DRENDO-1510 file (C-alpha; in Angstrom, 1 decimal, always signed):
<recs>
REC; n; res; u; v; w
REC; 1; UNK; +0.0; +0.0; +0.0 .
REC; 2; UNK; +1.3; +3.4; -0.9 .
REC; 3; UNK; +0.8; +6.4; +1.5 .
REC; 4; UNK; +2.2; +9.8; +2.3 .
REC; 5; UNK; +3.4; +11.0; +5.7 .
REC; 6; UNK; +2.9; +14.6; +6.4 .
REC; 7; UNK; +4.3; +16.2; +9.5 .
REC; 8; UNK; +2.8; +19.6; +10.5 .
REC; 9; UNK; +5.2; +21.9; +12.3 .
REC; 10; UNK; +5.0; +25.5; +13.4 .
REC; 11; UNK; +7.4; +27.7; +15.4 .
REC; 12; UNK; +4.8; +29.2; +17.7 .
REC; 13; UNK; +4.5; +27.2; +21.0 .
REC; 14; UNK; +3.6; +28.7; +24.4 .
REC; 15; UNK; +5.2; +26.0; +26.5 .
REC; 16; UNK; +8.3; +25.4; +24.4 .
REC; 17; UNK; +9.3; +28.2; +22.0 .
REC; 18; UNK; +10.7; +27.1; +18.6 .
REC; 19; UNK; +9.8; +23.5; +19.5 .
REC; 20; UNK; +10.4; +21.9; +16.0 .
REC; 21; UNK; +14.0; +23.2; +16.0 .
REC; 22; UNK; +14.8; +21.9; +19.5 .
REC; 23; UNK; +18.0; +19.9; +19.5 .
REC; 24; UNK; +17.9; +16.2; +19.9 .
REC; 25; UNK; +21.4; +14.6; +19.7 .
REC; 26; UNK; +22.6; +17.2; +17.1 .
REC; 27; UNK; +19.5; +17.4; +14.9 .
REC; 28; UNK; +16.3; +19.4; +15.1 .
REC; 29; UNK; +13.3; +17.5; +16.6 .
REC; 30; UNK; +11.3; +17.8; +13.4 .
REC; 31; UNK; +14.1; +16.1; +11.5 .
REC; 32; UNK; +14.2; +13.3; +14.0 .
REC; 33; UNK; +10.5; +12.8; +13.5 .
REC; 34; UNK; +10.9; +12.7; +9.8 .
REC; 35; UNK; +13.7; +10.2; +10.1 .
REC; 36; UNK; +11.5; +7.9; +12.2 .
REC; 37; UNK; +8.7; +8.2; +9.6 .
REC; 38; UNK; +11.1; +7.4; +6.8 .
REC; 39; UNK; +11.6; +4.0; +8.4 .
REC; 40; UNK; +7.9; +3.2; +7.8 .
REC; 41; UNK; +6.6; +2.0; +4.4 .
REC; 42; UNK; +5.6; +5.5; +3.3 .
REC; 43; UNK; +6.2; +6.4; -0.3 .
REC; 44; UNK; +7.1; +9.9; +0.8 .
REC; 45; UNK; +7.6; +11.9; +4.0 .
REC; 46; UNK; +7.3; +15.7; +4.1 .
REC; 47; UNK; +7.1; +18.4; +6.7 .
REC; 48; UNK; +4.4; +21.0; +6.2 .
REC; 49; UNK; +5.3; +24.3; +8.0 .
REC; 50; UNK; +4.6; +28.0; +8.1 .
REC; 51; UNK; +8.2; +28.9; +8.9 .
REC; 52; UNK; +11.1; +29.3; +6.4 .
REC; 53; UNK; +13.5; +28.5; +9.2 .
REC; 54; UNK; +12.0; +25.0; +9.5 .
REC; 55; UNK; +12.1; +24.5; +5.7 .
REC; 56; UNK; +15.8; +25.5; +5.8 .
REC; 57; UNK; +16.6; +23.1; +8.8 .
REC; 58; UNK; +14.8; +20.2; +7.0 .
REC; 59; UNK; +16.6; +20.9; +3.7 .
REC; 60; UNK; +20.0; +20.9; +5.5 .
REC; 61; UNK; +19.3; +17.4; +6.7 .
REC; 62; UNK; +17.8; +16.0; +3.5 .
REC; 63; UNK; +14.2; +16.2; +4.6 .
REC; 64; UNK; +11.6; +17.5; +2.2 .
REC; 65; UNK; +9.5; +20.4; +3.5 .
REC; 66; UNK; +6.6; +22.4; +2.1 .
REC; 67; UNK; +6.0; +26.1; +3.1 .
REC; 68; UNK; +2.3; +26.6; +3.8 .
REC; 69; UNK; +0.3; +29.7; +4.8 .
REC; 70; UNK; +0.9; +31.1; +8.3 .
REC; 71; UNK; -2.8; +31.6; +9.1 .
REC; 72; UNK; -4.0; +28.0; +9.5 .
REC; 73; UNK; -6.0; +27.4; +12.6 .
REC; 74; UNK; -4.9; +23.8; +13.1 .
REC; 75; UNK; -2.5; +21.1; +11.8 .
REC; 76; UNK; -5.2; +19.5; +9.7 .
REC; 77; UNK; -5.8; +22.8; +7.9 .
REC; 78; UNK; -2.1; +22.9; +7.1 .
REC; 79; UNK; -2.1; +19.4; +5.8 .
REC; 80; UNK; -5.1; +20.1; +3.6 .
REC; 81; UNK; -3.0; +22.8; +1.9 .
REC; 82; UNK; -0.1; +20.4; +1.6 .
REC; 83; UNK; -2.4; +17.9; -0.1 .
REC; 84; UNK; -3.2; +20.5; -2.7 .
REC; 85; UNK; +0.4; +21.5; -3.2 .
REC; 86; UNK; +1.3; +17.8; -3.8 .
REC; 87; UNK; -1.7; +17.2; -6.1 .
REC; 88; UNK; -2.7; +14.0; -4.2 .
REC; 89; UNK; -5.6; +12.0; -5.6 .
REC; 90; UNK; -8.8; +11.7; -3.5 .
REC; 91; UNK; -8.2; +8.1; -2.6 .
REC; 92; UNK; -4.6; +8.6; -1.6 .
REC; 93; UNK; -3.9; +7.8; +2.0 .
REC; 94; UNK; -2.2; +10.5; +4.1 .
REC; 95; UNK; -0.8; +9.9; +7.6 .
REC; 96; UNK; -0.5; +12.9; +10.0 .
REC; 97; UNK; +2.5; +12.3; +12.3 .
REC; 98; UNK; +2.8; +15.0; +14.9 .
REC; 99; UNK; +6.0; +17.0; +14.8 .
REC; 100; UNK; +6.7; +16.5; +18.5 .
REC; 101; UNK; +6.8; +12.7; +18.4 .
REC; 102; UNK; +10.5; +12.0; +17.8 .
REC; 103; UNK; +10.2; +8.5; +19.3 .
REC; 104; UNK; +7.2; +7.4; +17.2 .
REC; 105; UNK; +7.3; +3.7; +16.1 .
REC; 106; UNK; +7.4; +3.3; +12.3 .
REC; 107; UNK; +5.3; +0.2; +12.7 .
REC; 108; UNK; +2.5; +2.2; +14.2 .
REC; 109; UNK; +2.6; +4.6; +11.2 .
REC; 110; UNK; +2.2; +1.6; +8.9 .
REC; 111; UNK; -0.6; +0.1; +11.0 .
REC; 112; UNK; -2.6; +3.4; +11.0 .
REC; 113; UNK; -2.1; +3.8; +7.3 .
REC; 114; UNK; -3.3; +0.3; +6.7 .
REC; 115; UNK; -6.6; +0.9; +8.4 .
REC; 116; UNK; -8.4; +2.7; +5.6 .
REC; 117; UNK; -8.0; +0.0; +2.9 .
REC; 118; UNK; -9.4; -2.5; +5.4 .
REC; 119; UNK; -12.2; -0.2; +6.6 .
REC; 120; UNK; -14.0; +1.3; +3.5 .
REC; 121; UNK; -16.6; +2.9; +5.7 .
REC; 122; UNK; -14.0; +5.0; +7.5 .
REC; 123; UNK; -12.6; +8.3; +6.3 .
REC; 124; UNK; -10.0; +8.6; +9.0 .
REC; 125; UNK; -7.9; +6.2; +11.0 .
REC; 126; UNK; -6.1; +6.5; +14.4 .
REC; 127; UNK; -4.6; +4.5; +17.2 .
REC; 128; UNK; -5.1; +3.6; +20.9 .
REC; 129; UNK; -3.6; +1.4; +23.6 .
REC; 130; UNK; -4.8; +0.0; +26.8 .
REC; 131; UNK; -5.0; +2.2; +29.9 .
REC; 132; UNK; -3.3; +0.4; +32.9 .
REC; 133; UNK; -3.7; +2.9; +35.8 .
REC; 134; UNK; -6.5; +4.7; +37.5 .
REC; 135; UNK; -4.5; +7.9; +37.5 .
REC; 136; UNK; -4.3; +7.7; +33.7 .
REC; 137; UNK; -8.0; +6.8; +33.4 .
REC; 138; UNK; -9.1; +9.8; +35.5 .
REC; 139; UNK; -6.6; +12.3; +34.0 .
REC; 140; UNK; -8.5; +14.8; +31.7 .
REC; 141; UNK; -5.3; +15.3; +29.7 .
REC; 142; UNK; -5.5; +11.6; +28.7 .
REC; 143; UNK; -8.0; +11.3; +25.9 .
REC; 144; UNK; -10.1; +8.1; +25.9 .
REC; 145; UNK; -11.7; +6.4; +23.0 .
REC; 146; UNK; -14.5; +3.7; +22.8 .
REC; 147; UNK; -15.1; +1.6; +19.7 .
REC; 148; UNK; -17.8; -0.5; +18.2 .
REC; 149; UNK; -17.6; -4.2; +17.2 .
REC; 150; UNK; -16.0; -3.2; +13.9 .
REC; 151; UNK; -13.2; -1.2; +15.5 .
REC; 152; UNK; -14.7; +2.1; +14.6 .
REC; 153; UNK; -14.7; +5.0; +17.1 .
REC; 154; UNK; -18.0; +5.7; +18.9 .
REC; 155; UNK; -16.6; +8.7; +20.7 .
REC; 156; UNK; -13.6; +10.3; +22.2 .
REC; 157; UNK; -13.6; +12.1; +25.6 .
REC; 158; UNK; -11.4; +13.5; +28.3 .
REC; 159; UNK; -13.7; +12.0; +30.8 .
REC; 160; UNK; -13.3; +8.4; +32.2 .
REC; 161; UNK; -14.7; +6.1; +29.5 .
REC; 162; UNK; -16.3; +3.6; +29.6 .
REC; 163; UNK; -18.2; +4.6; +32.8 .
REC; 164; UNK; -18.7; +1.4; +34.9 .
REC; 165; UNK; -22.0; +2.2; +36.5 .
REC; 166; UNK; -22.0; -0.6; +39.1 .
REC; 167; UNK; -18.2; -0.8; +39.6 .
REC; 168; UNK; -17.8; +3.0; +40.2 .
REC; 169; UNK; -20.8; +3.3; +42.6 .
REC; 170; UNK; -18.4; +3.8; +45.5 .
REC; 171; UNK; -15.7; +5.7; +43.5 .
REC; 172; UNK; -13.1; +4.7; +40.9 .
REC; 173; UNK; -11.0; +2.1; +42.7 .
REC; 174; UNK; -10.4; -0.2; +39.8 .
REC; 175; UNK; -10.5; -0.2; +36.0 .
REC; 176; UNK; -13.3; -1.6; +34.0 .
REC; 177; UNK; -12.4; -4.8; +32.2 .
REC; 178; UNK; -15.2; -5.2; +29.6 .
REC; 179; UNK; -14.6; -3.2; +27.6 .
REC; 180; UNK; -11.1; -2.3; +28.7 .
REC; 181; UNK; -10.4; +1.5; +28.6 .
REC; 182; UNK; -8.3; +2.8; +25.7 .
REC; 183; UNK; -6.0; +5.8; +25.6 .
REC; 184; UNK; -6.1; +7.6; +22.3 .
REC; 185; UNK; -2.8; +8.1; +20.5 .
REC; 186; UNK; -2.6; +11.3; +18.4 .
REC; 187; UNK; -1.7; +9.9; +15.0 .
REC; 188; UNK; -4.2; +10.0; +12.1 .
REC; 189; UNK; -4.7; +8.7; +8.6 .
REC; 190; UNK; -7.0; +10.2; +6.1 .
REC; 191; UNK; -8.2; +9.8; +2.6 .
REC; 192; UNK; -6.8; +12.8; +0.9 .
REC; 193; UNK; -10.2; +14.0; -0.4 .
REC; 194; UNK; -11.6; +14.0; +3.1 .
REC; 195; UNK; -8.6; +15.8; +4.5 .
REC; 196; UNK; -9.1; +18.5; +2.0 .
REC; 197; UNK; -12.8; +18.8; +2.9 .
REC; 198; UNK; -12.4; +18.5; +6.7 .
REC; 199; UNK; -11.4; +22.2; +7.4 .
REC; 200; UNK; -14.6; +23.4; +5.7 .
REC; 201; UNK; -16.8; +21.3; +8.1 .
REC; 202; UNK; -18.4; +23.5; +10.7 .
REC; 203; UNK; -16.9; +23.1; +14.2 .
REC; 204; UNK; -19.0; +20.8; +16.3 .
REC; 205; UNK; -20.3; +21.8; +19.8 .
REC; 206; UNK; -18.9; +18.6; +21.3 .
REC; 207; UNK; -15.6; +19.3; +19.7 .
REC; 208; UNK; -15.5; +22.8; +21.2 .
REC; 209; UNK; -16.6; +21.4; +24.6 .
REC; 210; UNK; -14.0; +18.7; +24.8 .
REC; 211; UNK; -11.3; +20.6; +22.8 .
REC; 212; UNK; -10.9; +17.5; +20.6 .
REC; 213; UNK; -10.8; +18.2; +16.8 .
REC; 214; UNK; -11.5; +14.6; +15.8 .
REC; 215; UNK; -15.0; +14.9; +17.3 .
REC; 216; UNK; -15.9; +17.2; +14.4 .
REC; 217; UNK; -15.6; +14.2; +12.0 .
REC; 218; UNK; -17.9; +12.0; +14.1 .
REC; 219; UNK; -20.4; +14.9; +14.7 .
REC; 220; UNK; -20.8; +15.2; +10.9 .
REC; 221; UNK; -21.3; +11.4; +10.4 .
REC; 222; UNK; -17.9; +10.4; +9.3 .
REC; 223; UNK; -16.3; +7.2; +10.7 .
REC; 224; UNK; -12.8; +6.8; +12.3 .
REC; 225; UNK; -11.2; +3.4; +12.4 .
REC; 226; UNK; -9.0; +2.6; +15.4 .
REC; 227; UNK; -5.9; +0.4; +15.6 .
REC; 228; UNK; -5.3; -0.9; +19.1 .
REC; 229; UNK; -1.6; -1.5; +19.7 .
REC; 230; UNK; -0.1; -3.5; +22.5 .
REC; 231; UNK; +2.8; -1.0; +22.9 .
REC; 232; UNK; +2.4; +2.4; +24.4 .
REC; 233; UNK; +4.1; +5.1; +22.3 .
REC; 234; UNK; +7.3; +6.8; +23.3 .
REC; 235; UNK; +7.0; +10.2; +25.0 .
REC; 236; UNK; +6.1; +13.2; +23.0 .
REC; 237; UNK; +7.5; +16.7; +23.6 .
REC; 238; UNK; +5.2; +19.5; +25.0 .
REC; 239; UNK; +7.4; +21.1; +27.7 .
REC; 240; UNK; +11.1; +21.6; +28.4 .
REC; 241; UNK; +10.9; +18.7; +30.9 .
REC; 242; UNK; +9.6; +16.4; +28.1 .
REC; 243; UNK; +12.4; +17.6; +25.8 .
REC; 244; UNK; +15.0; +16.8; +28.5 .
REC; 245; UNK; +13.5; +13.3; +28.9 .
REC; 246; UNK; +13.6; +12.6; +25.2 .
REC; 247; UNK; +17.2; +13.9; +24.9 .
REC; 248; UNK; +18.2; +11.5; +27.7 .
REC; 249; UNK; +16.7; +8.6; +25.9 .
REC; 250; UNK; +18.6; +9.4; +22.7 .
REC; 251; UNK; +21.8; +9.9; +24.6 .
REC; 252; UNK; +21.3; +6.5; +26.2 .
REC; 253; UNK; +20.9; +5.0; +22.7 .
REC; 254; UNK; +17.4; +3.8; +23.2 .
REC; 255; UNK; +15.8; +6.0; +20.5 .
REC; 256; UNK; +12.3; +4.7; +21.5 .
REC; 257; UNK; +13.2; +1.1; +21.0 .
</recs>
């Protein structure tokens, strides 16, 4: 199966300024992400950015980059423009790999890309893994997903899901087992035609309430296939502390392995 990996990257970041250019073992973080993505089965890997500095950094390390408009509201808007620049056909599969995931598993990229050919009813694909602690289950920064019998998402939420009515009557002291709770992993695949159309969909009230953009697709009747992996992803980078952690992993030679 042929697919394209697009990595959205912008310089503006409130918690970690110039995050895509942060150094990880001598290379910018966005380059490290692209290098991991290039180990997948993708036909091409490109960075989509609003910053000439990021284009230059990518070019210096042999990574293709597209300069997009600076006024995009989200990463999916930026990738929609990148699809237009590349002239991708409507049925082409695009995988959105976040630019702050330098330890992403190439096999996870392949698995999420492979969802759409297997799930013709879905316009998007994503991933999840089992939640193993109550702290993670109750953390609103951990997004939960529940699926149907076909592996298609029913909903996403920051709230504890599924809600075990009888088991939680005296408080959350153990995790539900059927179905087991799943943590959403922020990687997406799209059919290119849907990705181009997605930014024009009106924002959904539930999306705005939960601050979860993927709920817009479900609100408008589109389906999202979910790959459940046995392996939790390596840490992403949102803060200086996250960056220091990832830098230590690279220095130790683990590189997410």
